[in-house]
C-alpha positions as CSV (number, residue, x, y, z in Angstrom):
1,M,85.4,77.9,105.0
2,K,83.8,80.8,106.9
3,S,80.6,78.8,107.6
4,K,82.6,75.8,108.9
5,K,84.5,78.1,111.3
6,M,81.2,79.5,112.6
7,K,79.8,76.0,113.2
8,S,83.0,74.9,115.0
9,E,82.6,77.9,117.3
10,G,79.1,76.9,118.1
11,T,77.4,80.1,116.7
12,V,75.3,78.2,114.2
13,A,73.1,75.2,115.1
14,P,73.9,72.0,113.3
15,T,71.6,71.2,110.4
16,L,70.2,68.0,108.8
17,E,72.9,68.4,106.1
18,D,75.6,68.3,108.8
19,V,74.2,65.1,110.1
20,A,74.1,63.6,106.6
21,R,77.7,64.6,106.0
22,E,78.8,63.1,109.3
23,A,76.9,59.8,108.6
24,G,78.0,59.7,105.0
25,L,74.4,59.5,103.8
26,S,72.0,61.6,101.8
27,P,69.9,64.2,103.7
28,M,66.7,62.4,102.5
29,T,67.9,59.1,104.1
30,V,68.7,61.0,107.3
31,S,65.2,62.6,107.3
32,R,63.5,59.2,106.8
33,A,65.6,57.7,109.6
34,L,64.6,60.4,112.0
35,N,60.9,60.9,111.0
36,N,59.9,57.3,110.0
37,P,62.6,54.9,111.3
38,K,60.3,51.8,110.6
39,I,61.0,52.1,106.9
40,V,64.7,52.4,107.2
41,R,67.2,49.6,107.9
42,P,68.1,49.4,111.7
43,M,71.9,49.7,110.9
44,T,71.2,52.9,109.0
45,V,69.1,54.3,111.8
46,A,71.8,53.6,114.3
47,R,74.4,55.3,112.0
48,V,72.1,58.4,111.8
49,M,71.6,58.5,115.6
50,L,75.3,58.3,116.1
51,A,75.8,61.3,113.8
52,V,73.0,63.2,115.6
53,E,74.8,62.6,118.9
54,K,78.2,63.7,117.4
55,T,76.9,66.9,115.8
56,G,74.4,67.8,118.5
57,Y,71.6,68.2,116.0
58,I,68.1,68.8,117.4
59,P,65.4,67.3,115.1
60,N,62.5,69.7,114.4
61,M,59.6,67.6,115.6
62,L,57.1,70.2,114.3
63,A,58.4,70.1,110.7
64,G,55.6,70.0,108.2
65,G,57.1,67.0,106.4
66,L,56.6,64.6,109.4
67,A,54.6,61.6,108.4
68,S,52.4,61.7,111.5
69,R,52.3,65.5,111.9
70,R,52.6,64.8,115.6
71,S,54.8,66.6,118.1
72,K,54.7,63.7,120.6
73,L,54.3,66.3,123.3
74,I,51.6,66.4,125.9
75,A,51.1,69.6,127.9
76,V,50.0,69.0,131.5
77,V,48.7,72.1,133.4
78,V,48.5,71.9,137.3
79,P,47.9,74.8,139.7
80,Q,51.0,74.0,141.8
81,I,54.0,71.8,141.9
82,N,54.7,72.3,145.6
83,N,51.4,70.6,146.5
84,N,51.8,66.9,147.5
85,M,48.3,66.2,146.3
86,F,49.3,66.3,142.7
87,V,52.7,64.5,142.8
88,D,51.5,61.0,142.2
89,T,49.1,62.0,139.5
90,I,51.8,63.9,137.6
91,Q,54.2,61.0,137.9
92,A,51.6,58.5,136.7
93,I,50.8,60.7,133.7
94,S,54.5,61.1,132.8
95,D,55.2,57.3,133.1
96,T,52.1,56.3,131.2
97,L,52.8,58.8,128.4
98,A,56.4,57.7,128.2
99,Q,55.3,54.1,127.6
100,R,53.2,55.3,124.7
101,G,56.1,57.3,123.2
102,Y,55.0,60.7,124.3
103,H,56.8,63.4,126.4
104,M,55.2,65.5,129.1
105,L,55.6,69.2,129.3
106,L,54.6,70.2,132.9
107,C,53.3,73.7,133.4
108,V,52.1,75.6,136.4
109,G,48.9,77.5,135.9
110,G,48.1,78.7,139.4
111,Y,44.6,79.1,140.6
112,D,43.7,82.1,138.4
113,S,41.5,81.2,135.4
114,D,42.8,84.1,133.3
115,G,46.4,83.1,134.0
116,E,45.6,79.6,133.0
117,A,44.0,80.8,129.8
118,A,47.1,82.8,128.9
119,L,49.3,79.8,129.6
120,V,47.3,77.5,127.4
121,A,47.3,80.0,124.6
122,T,51.1,79.9,124.7
123,L,51.1,76.1,124.8
124,L,48.9,75.8,121.8
125,S,51.5,77.7,119.7
126,R,53.9,74.9,120.6
127,K,51.6,72.4,118.8
128,P,51.2,69.8,121.5
129,D,49.3,66.6,120.6
130,G,47.0,67.0,123.6
131,I,46.5,68.8,126.9
132,V,45.7,67.8,130.5
133,L,43.9,70.4,132.6
134,T,43.4,70.4,136.3
135,G,39.8,71.0,137.3
136,I,36.7,72.0,135.3
137,H,36.5,75.7,136.1
138,H,38.1,77.5,133.2
139,A,37.8,80.9,131.6
140,P,35.2,80.9,128.7
141,A,37.9,82.1,126.3
142,L,40.0,79.1,127.2
143,K,37.2,76.6,126.5
144,K,36.4,78.3,123.2
145,R,40.1,78.2,122.1
146,L,40.5,74.5,122.9
147,I,37.3,73.6,121.1
148,N,38.4,75.6,118.0
149,A,41.8,73.9,118.2
150,A,40.1,70.5,118.0
151,L,42.8,69.2,120.3
152,P,42.3,66.2,122.6
153,V,41.8,67.5,126.2
154,V,41.4,65.6,129.5
155,E,40.3,67.4,132.6
156,I,41.2,65.8,135.9
157,W,40.5,66.1,139.6
158,D,36.9,67.1,139.2
159,L,33.5,65.9,137.9
160,T,31.0,67.4,135.5
161,P,28.6,66.0,133.0
162,T,29.8,68.5,130.4
163,P,33.6,68.3,130.1
164,I,35.4,70.1,127.3
165,D,36.4,66.8,125.8
166,M,37.3,64.0,128.3
167,L,37.4,63.8,132.1
168,V,38.8,61.7,134.9
169,G,37.8,62.7,138.4
170,F,35.5,62.5,141.3
171,S,32.8,64.6,143.1
172,H,34.3,67.0,145.6
173,E,30.8,67.8,146.9
174,K,30.2,64.2,147.8
175,V,33.6,64.1,149.5
176,G,32.5,66.9,151.7
177,R,29.2,65.3,152.5
178,L,30.9,62.0,153.4
179,S,33.3,63.7,155.8
180,A,30.6,65.5,157.6
181,R,28.3,62.4,157.7
182,Y,31.1,60.3,159.2
183,L,31.8,62.8,162.0
184,L,28.1,63.4,162.7
185,G,27.6,59.6,163.0
186,K,30.4,59.7,165.7
187,G,28.3,62.2,167.7
188,Y,30.3,65.3,167.0
189,R,28.3,68.6,166.8
190,R,30.7,71.5,167.3
191,F,32.8,71.9,164.1
192,G,35.7,73.9,163.0
193,L,36.4,74.1,159.3
194,L,40.0,74.8,158.3
195,W,40.1,75.5,154.6
196,T,42.1,76.8,151.6
197,A,40.4,79.0,149.0
198,D,40.9,76.9,145.8
199,Q,37.8,76.1,143.8
200,R,37.7,72.4,144.4
201,A,38.3,72.7,148.1
202,L,35.5,75.2,148.4
203,I,33.2,72.7,146.7
204,R,34.1,70.1,149.3
205,K,33.5,72.7,152.0
206,Q,30.0,73.4,150.7
207,G,29.3,69.7,150.8
208,V,30.3,69.7,154.5
209,V,28.2,72.8,155.3
210,D,25.1,71.4,153.6
211,M,25.3,68.3,155.8
212,L,25.9,70.2,159.0
213,Q,23.1,72.7,158.3
214,S,20.7,69.8,157.8
215,H,21.3,68.5,161.4
216,V,19.6,70.3,164.3
217,G,22.0,71.2,167.1
218,C,25.1,71.5,164.9
219,W,27.1,74.6,164.4
220,F,30.4,75.5,162.9
221,V,33.1,78.2,162.6
222,E,35.6,78.4,159.8
223,V,39.1,79.8,159.1
224,K,40.5,80.3,155.7
225,V,44.2,80.0,155.0
226,G,46.4,80.7,152.0
227,L,47.8,78.6,149.2
228,P,49.6,76.3,149.1
229,A,48.4,74.4,152.2
230,T,51.3,73.9,154.6
231,M,51.7,72.4,158.1
232,R,52.5,75.9,159.4
233,L,49.2,77.2,158.0
234,G,47.5,74.2,159.6
235,R,48.9,75.2,163.0
236,D,48.1,78.8,162.5
237,G,44.5,78.0,161.4
238,M,44.0,75.6,164.3
239,Q,45.2,78.3,166.7
240,A,42.7,80.8,165.2
241,L,39.8,78.3,165.4
242,L,40.5,77.4,169.1
243,A,40.8,81.1,170.0
244,R,37.3,81.7,168.5
245,A,35.6,78.6,169.8
246,P,37.6,76.6,172.4
247,E,34.6,74.2,172.9
248,L,35.0,72.7,169.4
249,D,34.9,68.9,169.3
250,A,35.8,68.2,165.7
251,I,37.9,69.8,163.0
252,I,37.5,69.1,159.2
253,C,40.5,70.2,157.1
254,S,40.7,70.7,153.3
255,S,43.8,68.6,153.2
256,D,45.9,66.1,155.2
257,T,48.7,68.7,155.3
258,L,46.5,71.2,157.2
259,A,45.2,68.3,159.4
260,Q,48.7,67.4,160.3
261,G,49.4,71.0,161.4
262,A,46.1,71.2,163.3
263,I,47.0,68.1,165.3
264,L,50.4,69.4,166.2
265,E,48.9,72.7,167.4
266,A,46.2,70.9,169.4
267,Q,48.9,68.8,171.1
268,S,51.0,71.8,171.8
269,Q,48.0,73.3,173.6
270,G,47.5,70.2,175.7
271,I,44.5,69.0,173.8
272,S,44.3,65.3,173.2
273,V,43.4,64.0,169.7
274,P,40.9,62.4,169.3
275,Q,39.9,62.1,173.0
276,Q,39.1,65.9,173.3
277,L,39.1,66.9,169.7
278,A,38.7,64.9,166.4
279,V,40.6,66.0,163.3
280,M,39.9,64.9,159.8
281,G,41.8,65.6,156.5
282,F,41.5,64.9,152.8
283,G,43.7,63.2,150.3
284,D,45.3,60.3,152.1
285,L,48.8,61.6,151.6
286,D,51.8,59.4,152.3
287,F,52.3,60.5,155.9
288,A,48.6,60.2,156.9
289,A,48.7,56.5,157.9
290,C,51.9,56.7,159.8
291,H,51.3,60.0,161.6
292,L,50.8,59.9,165.4
293,P,47.9,59.8,165.7
294,S,47.2,58.4,162.2
295,I,44.9,60.8,160.3
296,T,41.4,59.9,159.4
297,T,40.9,61.1,155.8
298,V,39.2,60.6,152.4
299,A,41.4,58.8,149.8
300,I,41.5,59.1,146.0
301,D,43.5,56.8,143.8
302,R,45.8,59.6,142.6
303,W,48.0,57.3,140.6
304,R,45.2,55.6,138.8
305,L,43.8,59.1,138.0
306,G,47.0,60.0,136.2
307,Q,47.2,56.6,134.4
308,E,43.6,56.9,133.2
309,A,44.0,60.4,132.0
310,A,47.2,59.7,130.0
311,T,45.7,56.5,128.5
312,M,42.5,58.2,127.4
313,L,44.5,61.1,125.8
314,A,47.0,58.8,124.0
315,D,44.1,56.6,122.7
316,K,42.2,59.5,121.3
317,I,45.3,61.0,119.7
318,E,46.0,57.6,118.0
319,G,42.4,57.4,116.6
320,M,41.0,54.9,119.0
321,T,37.3,54.9,119.9
322,L,36.7,55.7,123.6
323,S,33.8,53.8,125.2
324,E,33.4,56.3,128.0
325,P,35.0,59.8,127.8
326,L,33.9,60.6,131.4
327,R,35.2,58.5,134.2
328,D,34.3,58.9,137.9
329,L,37.0,57.2,140.0
330,G,35.2,57.7,143.3
331,F,36.8,57.9,146.7
332,W,36.7,56.1,150.0
333,L,36.9,56.8,153.7
334,C,40.1,55.9,155.7
335,E,39.0,55.6,159.3
336,R,42.0,56.0,161.6
337,Q,43.0,57.3,165.0
338,S,42.5,61.1,164.7
339,A,38.7,60.9,164.3
């Protein structure tokens, strides 16, 4: 009687036996209905699920007796959740995984490789079926841990011929080169670079710099801003660039968000975009096409990136053979009014 009182007061979590008692079934039948419902009659499964709902029982998905030994949990590590660049990709991963019967555990790793390594170590103790990592620049200890865990891993938003396991992304260096080549082709020669300091953005910037330095008569100045990129930082960065070099004729930004702020700051100073100053972004975020002026940028299929990553991961978890573990989704130029 004492144990029943404790349960009614909510001090003891309901057990499998409680569910069996509520359903009027044996614990073995309840276990089968929860862990392998395909071999149990639908009416019995429904009876068990009703008892689960009434008792508030939480199945232990990591129990050693599970037929599949799977947690049905996928850990997705992104540097930020307040960055619009990742929103579509995260949603696509979640939706695609849900269709395959998996659940997404979203984690914020920041831009510090040691912090990411510590987070992943904690995640591995939760026994996920797979992990999605953002980028390819990880601490050596993290790579070693994942390889030893023999866990399916997909890296996204970057490109390398030597991923940890699988990869879906694009070349940030080539994005930078395309941006600079486009503006050079338009006749611009005096550049301002407005950039955040994350690893992938810096690779894009190096692509820009390589192109500019190969053209005689070009020069550039740069301003670094903090993370995450915001419209306010875009305005502040543009103000700093114009104070250093008021004769600039083109600005390349590491994101559309910074480009939006840069345009607003230019307009507030009476500088016409693009008549007096061209501004270019990156990412083709939702507002870029409808901004005034609309923002010239480089687009990535962020939704497809998430779909591909989730599909590759689920396929490998389920034992399917992947024809290509490395997928370059590419990118394209969106020529609009700002440049």
